[in-house]
N, C-alpha and C positions, 0 to 999 in steps of 0.2 A: 227736360226739367227735372233739376233734383227734385225729388218729391219728399213730400211728408212721411210716406212710410218708411222710405229709405234712411230719412235722417232719426225716426225712430227706432228702426232696428239696427242701425251701425252707431249711432250717436245715444246722446244724453236727453233728446227730447228737443222741439222747435222750441226756439226762444222767441222768435220776431217771425214777422210775416214775409221776411225777405229771402229770395230765391235766387239760383241761378242759372243761367243757360246749359250748365253742362250734363252732361249725363252721369247717371249714376256711377257710373264707373271713372267718369275722369272727376267726378266730384271726390269720390274716396282716393285716386291715384294722387289727385292733387294736395291731400293733408298729408301722406307719406313720399312725397317728396320735397327736399331740402329740410330744412331745421326746424327743429321742435319749437313755435314760437312761444310757448309758455313760458312764464317768467315767474319766481318764485320769490318775493320781497322778505327780508328779515329773518332769513335762516340761514345755517352756516352748514358744513361740513359732519361726517359721521363722527371725525375726531373731536368735533367742539361736542357734541354730545355725551362721547367715553369720557372726556376731561370732567364734564358737568357729572356724569356719574359717578367718576373717580372721588370728585372731592366731596361728592357727598359722605359716600361710604368711607373715607376718612373722617370727616370730621361728625359722622354717626347722626347728620342730619335727618329730620324726620319732617315727613310733607314734600318730598321733593322739591324742596325751593329751587333748587338751580337748575334741574330737569323741566318743571312745570313748565318754566316759561318757552324754553325750546321749544316743548310737546305744543303747546297754543299756538303758537308762530307759524308750526307746519300745519297745523289744522286750520287757520285763519287763511294763508296763502294757498294750500291745496286744495279748499270748500271753493274758495272764491275762482280759481282754473276750473274745478269742475263747472260750476255756473256761468263761467262767461267763455269760456273757449270757443275758439273759431276753427279747432280742428277736433272737433267732438268726437270719430270716426279714432284716430289717433290716441285721445284722451279715453276711448274706452278699451284701446286694446292695450294701453297700460296698466288697467284696472283689470283686468282678465289676466294677465300677465302677474300681477301680484297677487291675487287670488290664488292663480297656479303653483305660486311659488309664494305660498302664506308664510308669512311673519305676522304673530298675532300678540295682543299684551297681556295676553292671557298667563304669560311665562317669561322666564329668561331677561327680566330687566330691560325689554326692549323699547319700552316709552322714550328713551332717549334717544333712539336711532331709527327708529320705525317711518320715519317721514323721510330720512336722508335715504334709508335703502332703496325705496321708490323712485327716489329722483337718482339715486346712483347706480344700481344696480338694475332696476328694472327699465327706467323710462329711456336709457340713451340707447339701448338694445332693440325697440320694440319693430325697428325696421331693417334692424342687422341679423346676424344667423342667430340660431337658436343656443347652440353650441356656447356662443362668445357669451350670452346672457347666463347662460348655467354656470360657466367659471365664475361671472362676476356675482351672482347670487350665492354660490356657495363660499367664494373668500370673502364675503361681506361680513362684518361682525354681527348684525343683526340679525342672520342666519344662522351665524355659528353660535349667538347665546341662545338664540330661540329654542334650537334641537341640542342644546348643551355639548357640544363635540369638544370644546375645551375640557371638558373631563375624559373623555377617551385618551388612554394610555395603554402602547404598547405593553402587551404583559412581559416580552423579551427586550425593551427597551430598556437604556439606563434609568428611567424614573420610575417603569414599570417595577424593576426587579426592587429598587429600592423602597417604593411605597407599597407593593403587592396590590398594587388596584391595576383594574383592567379595560378591554374597549366598552366604549358607550355605541350603541348600534343605531340611535335615533336617525341620525344624519343620512348615514347609508343607508338605512330602511326606506328612509322617505323620497331619498331621491330616486331609487331603482323603483319605487313601489309607486309614486304619485308623479316626480318630477320629471322621468323620461321615459323607459322601457316600460314599466305595467307589469303587474303578474302575468299578464298574456304573453310576455315574452320567454314564461318557465324558469326565470332566476331560481335558485334554490339558496335555501338558508344559509349554506357552505358560502353562497356569494355575497349575501350580507353580510356575511361574518369578515369574508376577503376583503370587502369594498371599506368596513371600516376601520379595519386594520390598514389600508392605505391611505385613508385620510387621518391616521393619527398623526397628529404634532399641527394639524390646522387649529390654529386659535386666536385667541384675542389678546393683544398686549395693551393692558390698562396703564402700564407704569411708564412707557415712552413717553417723550415730548409731544411726538403724535401719535397718540394712541391708535392703534387698529390692527389689519389683520398679521397676525405670525404664525410663521411653521417654527415648531421647538423641535429641534431634532431627538433632543435625547427622551421625548414623549413617544418618538415615530417608532412603530413595529420594523425593525432587520427583516432584510431579506426578499426575495422577490414574490410576488401574490400572485394569485389567478382569479379573475372576475371573468365568469363567463365564458369560460375557455381560452380567455387572453391573459398573457403574463404581462405583469407592470413591474417596473424597476421601484426600490425603496428611495426614499426620499421624496420632496415634494414634487420634484416632476413626474412621478409616478401617478399622484393626484392628479397632477392637470392632463395627464395623457389617458387616463382613466375615464376623467370628463370628457375629455374631446370623442372617447370611445361610447361611450354612452350616449351622449350629444349628437352622435350621426349614426345611431344604429336605427335601422331600417322599423325597429319594434316601437322607438320614440317617435318617429314621424307618423306612425300610424296613431300612436296615443293621444299627441298634441293635435294631430289631424281631427283625432274623433271631439276631443274637447273643444276645439276652435267652433267645429261644426253646431255640436250641441249649445253652447253658448249662443251663436249668432242666428243658428236657422231652427233647431227642434229637440225637445228634449228625448226624442228617439231618432238620433242621426240616422238618414238614408245612407245604406253601405256606398251607393254611387258618390255619393257628395264627399265622404269620407274619403274615397277613393283618389277621388280627384283633388284634393287638397294634400292629401298625401304623396300624390305623385309628382305635385308641384316641391313639395318640400324635397322631395330624394333628387330630382332633378336639377334644384337650384342650391344642393346642398346645405338645404337647412335655411334656406334666406325667409325673414319672417316678413318682409315687404311682400315678396311675392304673393306667400302663401295666405296673407291677408287680402290683398287682392283678388286672390282666387275664391274668396267668399262673395263677393260680389255678383260673382259669374253664375253662382248656385241659384238654382231655380227659388223665385221669392215664395212664401208662406201666403196661401188665400188670404183675403181681406179678412182682418179679426182673429187669425190663426199663427199670428206670430205669437213670440216666446213670450211668458207671461213673468210681468215686471217683478224684481225682487224689491224689496223695501228701500235699498238703495238706490235702484232702476226708478223707482214709485216717485219717491221725495224729491229726488233731482228734477223730474220729469214735470213734476207737479209747478216745484218753485220755477224752474226755466220758461215753464208756460205763462205763467205771471211778471213773467221778467224781473225776479227779483235778483239783488246783486247790481253792483256797480262801483261805487266807493270801497276802495280796499277794507276787509274785515279786521276789526282791532282784534291782537289775540286777547282772550278771555272776556271779548265784550259780549253779556248774555243776550243782546239784542241785535247781534249782528247777521246777516245773512249766511256766514260761517258757521254760527250758531244755530242759526233756524234749522238749518242743512242736517248739522249734527245730530241735534236732537230729535229730529226725525227719523234718521236711521233708528236710534233706540227706540224711540218710541214702539218703531215697527217691529222690533225684533233683531237687527242686525247693527248693531254697534262697531263704530266704526274703528278698523283693523283690530277687530276684537272676534276675530271666527274662532269656534270653540276646540277644532283640530286641527292638525297639519293639513289637512284636504279641503280646507279654505270652505267658502258658504256654498251651497248646493245652488246649480243652477235648473232644479227640476220645479215645476209648478208645484207638484204635491206638496212640496215642503212649506211652501208661504201661500196657500188659499183654502187652507182651513176655515171655517165659519166665522171663528173668532179673530182669526187673520183678517178677514173681509170687515168683519166690524170696527177693528182697530183702525183701519185704512179709514173707514167713512167716518169715524169721530175724527181722525186727523185731519181730514179734509174739511171738515165742517168748521173746526178751530182755527185752520190759515186762511178759511176763504173768510172768517169774521174780519180780518186786518184788511181784506181788499176793499179799498173805498171808491177806486176811478175804473170805469172800462165798462165794455159790454162782456158779459161772459159768452155770447154767442158769437164776437170776434176771439174771444181765447180759445173756444171751441174749435171753431174750423182752423184759426193756427196751428194749436197743437195737433190735432186729429186729422183735419183734410178730409178726402174722402171715406177714410173710415169712422166719420162721424155718423152712429146709425139714427134714421128717422125718429125712433122711438125716443133717445135721451134729447134729439133737439125739441120734439113736442114737450117732452118733460121740462126741458130747461125754461122753454117758452111759457109754460104755466105756471115756473115758481113764483111763488109770493115775494121773494127778496134776489138781491144781488148773491147773497151767501148761501142762499137755498139752490140757487142756477149752477154756481160754482160746486159746490157739494156735489150736486148730480154729476155733472161732467165728472170728477174726479174720483167718483165713486163706479162710475160707468164700466159695462164689461170690456170696453175696447178701451178704453184708457188703462187697464189693467194689462195690455199688452202693448210690444213694441213689435 
């Protein structure tokens, strides 16, 4: 039987009382077999966002009048998917990999393209090979804009000799440190500089009829370059080869295995669990579907000992437990389910697509469980519960937590003075804070 604990651990929280006769492993595999069933209404491609950004800049418009509706449409349809998805494991993987390859609204004019980035560079590859996702990410305008690779000019390139501008190492550094091999691989600053030279010329063409990725040969540093002991030719293909090398490197498999186990199992990943997922990645050539399913074979945390929910996890679980959502959210509607979700993220300290740094949002309980954070959750849960007019809170509790519901919480809810009190107690309980 598909357990509530599995739905919470691998998904976004139980939405209703439905169950399946499938084993946990078959339930997970079923979500990663065949196509992604998510449908995104009212949104276009990255090129559409870049056109809007270009026209705004050309006309010196204030207030993002062309980009704002694109962003609002992305928020509406992507938040509806989060609330209503019938493939919650696949959906969690999408958001996990987005956080791994963070693009943030804090810099780079990414508001026009961040939603498209998630749909185009991340989502299609969550069941494919890691190296393919890596290449899609590194070529996507959102990442190139976020880490400002367009300003990276080879010092000895045609453009470099004319402008006397040099390398921007942001993209190369974050790719090595965060996205692939990690500092544990022992790469040097010279490797960062060499990789930055390899990636010169990778930028965004805003002037094209269909703007997007461009390789600017005149900005590319000429000559063969060496990265971690491997030589790569000049030109765009040198960058593609370097990413293939990094995307299939043993240190990369170890790093992403650690990140996956940390996200799904424990803040302190057990070495045996990491080795298991790492071994699957090695044997499969970086097959993310196989690695994701390997997570289901790892020892399950003790009852009540699962991962602490981040604000995004927590808010989504609460609204799914209350069966919020149904009709499509209208972009910009302050009363829509999508807006309620995004507002909750921001209220609890994790605003949508706005990670402070390129390493994304923390996966560690200590970063989300300070007394002030817990008080904010209780206050938010109280306000949300005030709008629930029907239903038995005990039914919500049993559906959302199953056997993880503690007798103490059940007793407190039973003696609560109102539906609002009972639901606030449920959503503030220690067991609801974990998945």
